[in-house]
Every structure is written in structure tokens, then in C-alpha cells.
N, C-alpha and C positions, 0 to 999 in steps of 0.2 A: 181406192186401191193404192194410192201413193203412200199410205202409212204402212203397207206391208213390207216386211223385210225382203231382201233379195231371195233368201232361202225359201220363204213361204210363197213368194210369187212364182218361183221356179217350180215348186211342188204343185201348186194349183194349175199352172200352165201344163205341166206333164199330165195331170189328171184329166184336164179338158181334152187334150190331144188323144188320150187313150179311151175316152168315154164314147159310148154309142147310145143311140135312142134317147138323146137328151130332150127334156121338156123345153118349152119356149123360154121360161125364166132362166133355166140353166144355160141355155145357149146365149142369152144376153149377158150373164155373168162371165162366161167364157170369152165373149167378145170384148168385154171390159178388161179382162185380164190380158188379152192379146194387145189391146191398145196401150195398156200400161207397160207391157214389155217393149213395144215399139217406142213409146215415149222415153223410156230409160235408155234404149239403144241410141236414140238420137243425141242423148247427153253423154254417150260414151260408156254407159253402164250396161254391158251385155249380160243381164241376169238370166235371161231365158234362152 
């Protein structure tokens, strides 16, 4: 996830937040995206 641009990460984060009835793998991907958003926020980059 760290290789994603801020724009792409923000787009994927929004898609995850709006999605319903996600499969287990999709939920894991969304969790990874959320963790990357939090990691960047700790570094002062509020991309999401």
C-alpha cells in the first residue's frame, strides 16, 4: 500500500467506506487501506 499515490489511496479509501456486503478478502484489503491512511497521518500526511 505504501507505493500508492495519495490520490489513489484516497479514492480506494472512499470506495471501501461506501461499499456494503464485502467479501472477507475485500474487508482485508479495506483494513490494509485504513492502516496505510493511519500510517501516513502519523507522518503528517493526511491523505484520507
